[in-house]
Steps between C-alpha positions, in 0.01 A plus 500: 500500500722540806712207388536643148613837636761338723641299209508813282670710772765233560582498130530880503729520800712204388741393776386767745335375819123556511336563835122483472346757731215310662371762744119515510486184286315185599666166565323371188662768284842429650456129435439567130855634483633230730353223286698612194821486701537848648634513857595861582227721644513840669283641778511845658318436829630268769158378616396400148841346433474276807145398411598397148812323620288289732239418236703445184768248392818515702735505201384852410780755538344796681635851447422788738471797267324760713617734776597280792454618856768392746250347744369265229833359385486210745182366339648443155865409562431124540372461144576809291708445185598860426425837664499768230433804716789549743490877528714576808791365704263473798283257305810315385606458864163355598503258206849388604395455862192294418694296244754410767214380722383269220852391404461610141642752257229719351521623141440874466500778244592854599224735393643819352278806462541597137157660447408862570180403683493559876292186550787275393728347764865405478864580559624816334762428239769634735379275783499200267861567404595539866343165588645310205846645565486395864582165661131411486562125491657535845231730635212286368638144476158338470386718213589431138485831317467366148397811310314826464138595441354828384166630379480774242270799521144428382510718190443486126834675444718214383820704516449549874446128559808425288713741702383354829573144389839615366585644841423170671699300247802725558504401866437132426776481238765605753447193719566171318403297808139607448300284260149645503378830358127519557325778313199506273130440554194464279518856369876529442652152478599540135708806586647315800615212279673748267670647806639158602257395770511124566198470728156629401186520717169482314147467633249738347584410142463128565179510702317792336 
């Protein structure tokens, strides 16, 4: 059943990148997806991410999708494929510092707060513009800012979700050096695709 859902989702999202959200899922469930060729998985807690990295095949591309505390960055830099949740310049500085220590360039997405909910993290749209218009490649030489990520408000009002995704796309479209626009989850990925997202994160729909 899990395998069938993954195949169906991949057909729906076409060439968009699928990140399977594996938080709270067992290694056995993850391996069902792995065994049909899927390699990109997202976790939102550092401790669980490290545990799964140690226990599962090493060719898995791990994505940190949850709020990342600065004091935990050092634990994931050696193996992380992409950090989705860079929500401040302070965090960006720590990622750069730890990446220098490991002699690597870490892929990151800038999280932009597009939702109305107070519980959501991220750069304001003005702060995102300020960063992207700066000499950030000089300030953070060991960070590869490859795109933007945003989460829409949890609502049944599609027009609100559409507006929030539109706002993120407007920022993304101004910077041709960026190649990843990550928006859309189980409940709103179809809207996200219409709004030109090219990276979708789905967990609940696949594993429910």
